[in-house]
C-alpha positions as CSV (number, residue, x, y, z in Angstrom):
1,M,78.0,105.3,126.7
2,A,80.9,107.3,127.6
3,I,83.8,105.3,126.5
4,N,86.4,107.1,128.9
5,S,84.3,106.4,132.0
6,I,84.4,102.6,131.7
7,S,86.5,100.8,134.5
8,M,89.5,98.7,133.7
9,G,87.7,95.4,134.1
10,Q,84.8,96.6,132.0
11,K,87.3,97.8,129.3
12,T,89.0,94.4,129.2
13,S,85.5,92.5,129.0
14,M,84.3,95.1,126.5
15,A,87.4,94.6,124.2
16,S,87.1,90.8,124.5
17,A,83.6,90.9,123.3
18,Y,84.7,92.4,120.0
19,L,87.0,89.4,119.2
20,P,86.2,86.1,117.6
21,R,85.6,83.0,120.0
22,G,88.8,81.8,121.4
23,L,90.8,85.2,121.2
24,K,91.0,86.2,124.9
25,F,93.1,88.7,126.8
26,N,95.4,87.4,129.4
27,V,94.9,90.2,132.0
28,S,97.7,89.0,134.2
29,S,100.2,89.7,131.4
30,I,99.3,93.5,131.3
31,G,102.6,95.5,131.1
32,K,104.6,92.9,129.5
33,G,104.2,94.3,125.8
34,G,106.6,93.8,123.1
35,Y,108.7,90.8,121.8
36,S,111.0,88.9,124.2
37,K,114.6,89.1,123.0
38,A,114.5,85.7,121.7
39,F,112.0,86.3,119.2
40,K,112.9,89.9,118.0
41,F,115.4,88.5,115.4
42,I,113.1,85.6,114.4
43,N,110.3,88.2,113.8
44,A,112.3,90.4,111.8
45,A,113.7,87.6,109.7
46,F,110.1,86.1,109.3
47,N,108.9,89.5,108.1
48,F,111.5,90.0,105.5
49,I,111.3,86.4,104.1
50,F,107.7,86.1,103.9
51,A,107.2,89.7,102.5
52,L,109.6,88.9,99.7
53,F,107.9,85.6,99.2
54,F,104.4,87.0,98.9
55,I,105.7,89.9,96.5
56,V,107.2,87.5,94.1
57,C,104.2,85.1,94.3
58,S,101.7,88.1,93.7
59,L,103.6,89.8,91.0
60,P,101.2,88.7,88.2
61,L,98.4,90.3,90.3
62,F,100.4,93.4,90.8
63,L,100.6,93.8,87.2
64,V,97.0,93.2,86.4
65,I,95.8,95.5,89.0
66,A,98.2,98.3,88.0
67,L,97.1,98.0,84.3
68,I,93.5,98.3,85.2
69,I,94.2,101.3,87.4
70,K,96.2,103.0,84.7
71,L,93.6,102.2,81.9
72,Q,90.8,103.5,84.2
73,D,91.5,107.2,84.3
74,G,95.3,107.6,83.5
75,G,96.2,108.5,87.1
76,E,98.8,107.2,89.4
77,V,98.7,103.5,90.2
78,F,100.1,103.7,93.8
79,Y,98.9,106.0,96.6
80,R,101.9,107.1,98.7
81,G,100.9,108.6,102.1
82,V,102.9,109.6,105.1
83,R,102.3,107.6,108.2
84,L,103.6,107.5,111.6
85,G,105.7,104.5,112.5
86,I,107.7,103.4,115.6
87,D,108.7,106.1,117.9
88,K,106.4,108.4,115.6
89,K,109.1,108.3,112.9
90,P,107.2,109.1,109.5
91,F,107.5,106.9,106.6
92,I,105.8,106.5,103.2
93,M,103.3,103.8,103.1
94,Y,102.2,102.4,99.5
95,K,98.7,101.2,98.6
96,F,97.0,100.8,95.2
97,R,95.1,104.1,94.3
98,T,91.3,103.5,95.0
99,L,90.2,107.1,95.0
100,V,89.9,109.9,92.4
101,P,93.0,111.8,91.9
102,D,93.6,114.7,94.5
103,A,91.1,112.8,96.9
104,E,93.3,113.5,100.0
105,R,93.0,117.3,99.5
106,V,89.2,116.9,99.6
107,I,89.1,114.6,102.7
108,G,91.5,116.5,104.7
109,A,91.6,115.5,108.5
110,E,88.3,113.5,108.0
111,L,88.1,109.7,107.9
112,L,86.9,108.3,104.5
113,S,83.3,107.6,104.3
114,P,80.7,106.8,101.6
115,K,79.5,110.3,101.8
116,H,82.6,111.6,100.0
117,R,81.9,109.6,97.0
118,L,85.5,109.5,95.9
119,E,86.0,105.8,95.1
120,T,86.7,104.7,91.6
121,K,84.7,101.8,90.3
122,F,87.7,99.5,90.3
123,G,88.8,101.1,93.5
124,K,85.6,100.0,95.3
125,F,86.4,96.5,94.4
126,L,90.1,96.8,95.6
127,R,88.8,98.3,99.0
128,D,86.1,95.6,99.3
129,T,88.5,92.8,98.9
130,R,91.4,94.5,100.7
131,L,93.7,94.0,97.6
132,D,94.5,97.9,97.9
133,E,96.7,96.9,100.7
134,L,99.0,94.5,98.9
135,P,101.8,97.1,98.2
136,Q,102.3,97.4,101.8
137,L,104.4,94.2,101.5
138,I,107.1,96.7,100.3
139,N,106.8,98.5,103.5
140,V,107.2,95.2,105.5
141,L,110.2,94.3,103.4
142,K,111.7,97.6,104.1
143,G,111.3,97.3,107.7
144,D,108.7,100.1,108.1
145,M,105.9,97.8,109.2
146,D,105.4,94.2,110.5
147,F,102.9,91.8,109.3
148,V,100.8,92.2,112.6
149,G,100.5,95.4,114.6
150,P,98.4,98.5,115.2
151,R,97.7,100.2,111.9
152,P,99.7,103.4,111.1
153,E,98.0,106.7,111.3
154,R,98.3,109.8,109.1
155,P,100.1,112.7,111.0
156,L,97.0,115.0,110.5
157,I,94.6,112.5,112.0
158,Y,96.9,112.0,114.7
159,E,97.4,115.6,115.5
160,Q,93.6,116.5,115.4
161,I,91.9,113.5,116.6
162,C,94.1,110.8,118.1
163,R,96.8,112.5,120.3
164,H,94.0,113.4,122.9
165,I,93.0,109.8,123.4
166,K,94.3,108.4,126.5
167,N,97.3,105.9,125.9
168,Y,97.0,106.2,122.3
169,D,100.7,106.6,122.0
170,K,101.4,103.1,123.2
171,R,101.2,102.0,119.5
172,F,104.4,103.8,118.8
173,M,106.4,101.4,120.9
174,V,106.1,98.9,118.2
175,R,106.1,98.9,114.4
176,P,102.6,99.4,112.8
177,G,101.3,96.4,111.0
178,L,99.9,95.3,107.7
179,I,97.3,93.5,109.6
180,G,95.8,95.5,112.5
181,Y,94.4,93.9,115.7
182,S,91.5,96.4,115.8
183,Q,91.2,96.6,112.0
184,L,90.4,93.0,111.7
185,F,87.5,93.0,114.4
186,T,86.0,96.4,114.0
187,P,84.7,98.5,111.1
188,H,87.0,101.3,109.7
189,S,84.5,103.7,110.8
190,A,84.6,102.6,114.5
191,P,85.3,105.4,117.2
192,K,89.1,105.8,117.5
193,E,88.6,105.2,121.3
194,I,87.3,101.7,120.8
195,R,90.1,100.9,118.3
196,T,92.7,102.2,120.6
197,L,91.2,100.1,123.5
198,I,91.4,96.8,121.4
199,D,94.9,97.7,120.1
200,N,96.3,98.5,123.4
201,H,95.1,95.3,125.0
202,F,97.0,93.4,122.4
203,L,100.0,95.6,123.1
204,D,99.8,95.2,126.9
205,V,100.4,91.4,126.7
206,Q,103.6,89.7,125.8
207,Q,103.8,89.5,122.0
208,N,103.6,85.8,120.9
209,F,105.2,85.1,117.6
210,F,103.2,82.0,116.8
211,F,99.9,83.7,117.7
212,E,100.7,86.4,115.2
213,V,101.7,84.0,112.5
214,G,98.3,82.2,113.0
215,L,96.6,85.7,112.9
216,M,98.3,86.4,109.7
217,F,97.0,83.1,108.0
218,F,93.4,83.7,109.5
219,T,93.5,87.0,107.7
220,M,94.8,85.6,104.4
221,M,91.7,83.0,104.6
222,I,89.3,86.0,105.1
223,V,90.7,87.9,102.3
224,L,90.5,85.1,99.9
225,R,86.9,84.5,101.0
226,K,86.0,88.2,100.5
227,F,87.7,88.2,97.1
228,S,85.8,85.3,95.9
229,T,82.6,86.6,97.2
230,K,83.1,90.0,95.5
231,L,84.4,88.6,92.4
232,L,81.2,86.5,91.9
233,Q,78.9,89.4,92.9
234,Y,80.7,91.7,90.2
235,S,80.6,88.9,87.6
236,V,76.9,88.3,88.1
237,K,76.1,92.0,87.7
238,A,78.3,92.2,84.6
239,V,76.6,89.1,83.0
240,R,73.2,90.3,83.7
241,A,74.1,93.7,82.1
242,L,75.4,92.1,79.0
243,A,72.3,89.7,78.9
244,S,70.0,92.8,79.0
245,G,71.9,94.3,76.1
246,R,72.8,97.5,77.9
247,K,76.0,98.6,79.6
248,Y,75.9,98.0,83.3
249,E,76.4,101.0,85.6
250,E,76.0,100.7,89.4
251,K,74.2,104.1,90.4
252,R,73.7,103.1,94.0
253,T,76.5,104.8,96.0
254,A,75.8,102.9,99.3
255,E,75.5,99.0,99.4
256,R,72.5,97.7,100.9
257,V,72.7,94.9,103.6
258,M,70.0,92.7,104.4
259,P,70.1,91.4,108.0
260,D,69.3,87.7,108.9
261,Y,67.2,89.1,111.7
262,A,66.4,92.5,112.9
263,K,63.5,94.3,114.4
264,V,62.9,98.1,114.8
265,S,61.2,99.8,117.8
266,V,59.8,103.1,116.8
267,G,59.1,106.0,119.3
268,E,58.6,109.8,119.4
269,A,61.0,110.6,122.2
270,L,64.0,109.5,124.3
271,E,63.9,109.6,128.1
272,G,67.0,108.8,130.1
273,G,68.6,107.5,127.0
274,R,66.0,105.0,126.5
275,L,63.3,105.0,123.7
276,V,59.7,105.7,124.5
277,K,58.3,103.0,122.2
278,C,55.0,103.5,120.4
279,C,55.1,100.6,118.0
280,E,57.3,97.9,116.3
281,A,58.5,97.3,112.6
282,S,60.7,95.0,110.9
283,L,64.0,95.9,109.2
284,V,64.1,94.9,105.5
285,D,67.5,96.5,104.5
286,I,70.0,99.2,105.4
287,N,72.8,101.1,104.2
288,H,75.0,104.1,105.3
289,E,72.3,106.6,104.8
290,A,68.9,105.1,105.2
291,F,66.9,101.9,106.0
292,L,63.7,100.3,104.7
293,I,61.2,99.1,107.4
294,K,57.7,97.8,107.3
295,S,55.1,98.4,109.8
296,S,51.5,97.6,110.5
297,R,51.0,101.1,111.7
298,K,51.3,104.5,110.1
299,L,54.3,106.4,111.2
300,P,54.3,110.1,111.9
301,S,56.2,112.1,109.3
302,E,58.1,114.4,111.7
303,K,61.4,113.5,113.4
304,I,61.3,110.1,115.2
305,F,63.5,107.7,117.0
306,F,64.3,104.3,116.3
307,E,66.0,101.4,118.2
308,L,67.5,98.8,115.8
309,E,68.0,95.4,117.3
310,T,69.7,92.3,115.7
311,G,70.8,89.0,117.2
312,R,69.0,86.2,119.3
313,R,69.1,85.1,122.8
314,S,71.0,82.0,123.5
315,K,69.0,79.4,125.0
316,A,72.1,77.2,125.9
317,N,73.7,79.6,128.3
318,K,70.7,82.2,128.7
319,R,73.1,85.0,127.7
320,S,71.8,87.8,125.4
321,K,73.5,88.1,122.0
322,I,71.2,91.1,121.2
323,K,72.9,94.2,119.9
324,S,70.9,97.3,119.7
325,A,71.5,101.0,118.4
326,L,69.5,104.1,119.0
327,C,69.0,106.4,115.9
328,E,66.9,109.4,115.1
329,G,65.6,110.1,111.6
330,E,62.9,111.4,109.3
331,V,60.7,109.5,106.7
332,Y,62.0,110.0,103.4
333,K,59.4,107.8,101.5
334,E,56.2,106.4,102.4
335,M,54.7,103.6,100.7
336,P,50.9,102.5,101.7
337,P,49.9,98.8,102.1
338,Y,50.0,97.0,98.6
339,N,47.9,94.3,97.7
340,G,46.0,94.1,101.1
341,D,48.9,93.0,103.0
342,G,48.1,95.7,105.7
343,E,51.8,96.8,106.0
344,W,53.1,100.2,105.4
345,S,56.7,100.6,104.0
346,Y,59.1,103.6,105.0
347,V,62.4,104.6,103.7
348,V,64.1,106.3,106.7
349,K,67.1,108.6,106.6
350,Y,68.6,107.9,109.8
351,R,71.5,109.2,112.1
352,P,72.8,107.3,115.1
353,V,72.4,109.4,118.3
354,S,76.0,109.0,119.4
355,R,79.4,107.7,118.3
356,F,78.9,104.4,120.3
357,N,75.5,103.9,118.4
358,F,77.2,104.7,115.2
359,Y,79.8,102.0,115.8
360,I,77.1,99.5,116.7
361,V,75.2,100.2,113.4
362,H,78.4,99.8,111.3
363,Q,79.6,96.7,113.3
364,Y,76.4,94.6,113.6
365,F,74.1,95.8,111.0
366,L,76.2,97.1,108.2
367,R,78.8,94.4,109.1
368,E,81.9,96.3,107.9
369,S,84.4,94.3,109.9
370,V,87.2,92.3,108.0
371,A,86.4,89.3,110.1
372,V,82.7,89.2,109.6
């Protein structure tokens, strides 16, 4: 799908589809972006007071996190990075450091991904729980950022990737946010065009102070849920390691996701952007690099194509909730039927065939959105 070729009506529908139930765009309000004069002062006062309140309340957590980061490798506690704010004015944004020292030099103008393998062990926990963003409360307090708004961008990423995206510069009419609209509802790895589309729809409607307060507390509940879940997972792993009498060390660099329901169609060619299917398989689990499938038929060992499918058709309204992504890949490991079950198991290293399919994999199969 060519994102830039979609009509305005399709774009509005497409962007709405990425949001949770109940969050809709008011198309008639397009062009009324920003706060009304009556709410500008209220919004500024709210941001200052609540940022100060949250900093004071989370001070013990700040100190614990800072101590762990320092003890981990002796490096800097905070990451300080230049970002573009309102009217493209640069400012220093703060985060807890989650990567090895000098990681930004290695990443350059790329977006961080698991392939870089630059996260520290504690840094992964901070990123998974979004606690690495806590120091940005200081940016809100200083007036560099609001609680809600489009996420700030690195100047290098803007120059090399974003400035060429249609209407991307709309975001510079308002302050960037600690909570980004598209950040909530799409993976960090989503194409910038899709993220821009969602951010711009929020910017095109009259900003609603009460809606944004609700969005802030909605995000807090999500972060608390993720924190509790991840803390439990890490605790269970640590207890198992202690019980087994060995030091626990996670060697897997990409976390596996086991979908509730997913199937895989297998083919040896694509015709007109569609898979020429030869057989079906079931998806056992998937990570950023590979997936495990089971099939009753033996697959060819050369390059093959896969259509991953997840979701179900709703019987109530007869609308399809199925999401699918086309990928190409090679069989990395083949395991013959075991114990007479008649099913072959395959570990497949895969690559989505386009950026849009890449987005579908990360959104619906790897479930990387904050609001999942």
